C-alpha positions in Angstrom: 70.8 118.8 111.9 73.4 117.7 114.4 74.3 119.7 117.5 77.9 121.0 117.0 80.2 121.4 120.0 83.5 121.9 118.1 84.5 123.9 115.1 85.1 121.9 111.9 88.8 121.7 111.3 90.4 122.8 108.0 91.0 119.9 105.5 94.4 121.5 104.6 97.2 118.9 104.5 100.0 121.4 103.6 100.2 120.7 99.9 99.2 124.0 98.6 99.4 123.8 94.8 96.5 124.0 92.3 95.8 121.6 89.5 94.5 122.6 86.1 90.9 123.0 87.3 92.0 125.3 90.2 91.5 122.7 93.0 94.2 122.4 95.6 96.2 119.2 95.1 96.2 118.5 98.9 92.6 119.2 100.0 90.8 119.6 96.7 89.2 123.0 97.7 88.8 125.8 95.3 90.6 129.1 95.8 87.4 130.8 97.1 86.7 127.9 99.5 90.3 128.2 100.9 90.1 132.0 101.2 86.6 132.0 102.8 87.2 129.0 105.2 87.5 131.1 108.3 84.3 133.0 107.5 82.1 129.9 106.8 79.8 128.5 109.5 80.1 124.8 110.4 77.3 123.7 108.1 79.0 125.3 105.1 82.4 123.9 106.1 80.9 120.4 106.2 79.4 121.0 102.7 82.8 122.1 101.4 84.4 118.9 102.9 81.8 116.7 101.2 82.5 118.4 97.9 86.2 117.9 98.4 85.7 114.2 99.0 83.6 113.9 95.8 86.3 115.7 93.8 89.0 113.5 95.3 87.0 110.3 94.3 86.5 111.7 90.8 90.2 112.4 90.5 91.2 108.9 91.7 88.7 107.3 89.2 90.1 109.4 86.4 93.7 108.4 87.4 92.7 104.7 87.5 91.1 105.0 84.0 94.3 106.6 82.7 96.4 103.7 84.1 94.2 101.1 82.5 94.4 103.0 79.1 98.2 103.2 79.4 98.4 99.5 80.2 96.2 98.7 77.2 98.5 100.9 75.0 101.6 99.0 76.3 100.0 95.7 75.5 99.4 96.8 71.9 103.1 97.4 71.1 104.8 94.5 69.2 108.3 95.5 70.2 110.4 92.6 71.7 111.1 93.1 75.4 114.7 94.0 76.1 116.3 91.5 78.6 117.1 92.9 82.0 120.7 93.4 83.1 119.6 91.9 86.4 118.6 88.6 84.8 121.2 85.8 84.9 123.0 85.4 81.6 121.7 82.8 79.3 124.2 80.3 78.2 124.9 80.1 74.4 123.5 77.1 72.6 126.1 74.4 72.3 126.3 72.7 68.9 127.6 69.1 69.1 129.8 67.8 66.2 127.4 64.9 65.7 124.6 67.4 64.9 126.5 68.8 61.9 126.2 67.5 58.4 129.5 67.9 56.4 128.3 65.8 53.4 128.2 68.7 51.0 131.3 70.5 52.3 134.3 70.8 50.0 137.8 72.0 50.6 
């Protein structure tokens, strides 16, 4: 164990909203971990921070998997891509008179 000279600071980043599992979106602590923070000793505070880091990594991995799945679903669609309004306009195809065959045309 390491000799501690300073108190472990709170991991709070000021985003105090809970996700579906009850973890804070900012620091990834549970409600109990947030409420008991001032009563925890430095060893337990460090353990909480390590758990928060693990939760954050799991959340990031899950988000990356979701992005990959979404990209795969987009690739599977066969819909033609709509041209962007920011693209330069395409010029219409010009048909030259010598390309036309009027042999079967009657008036």
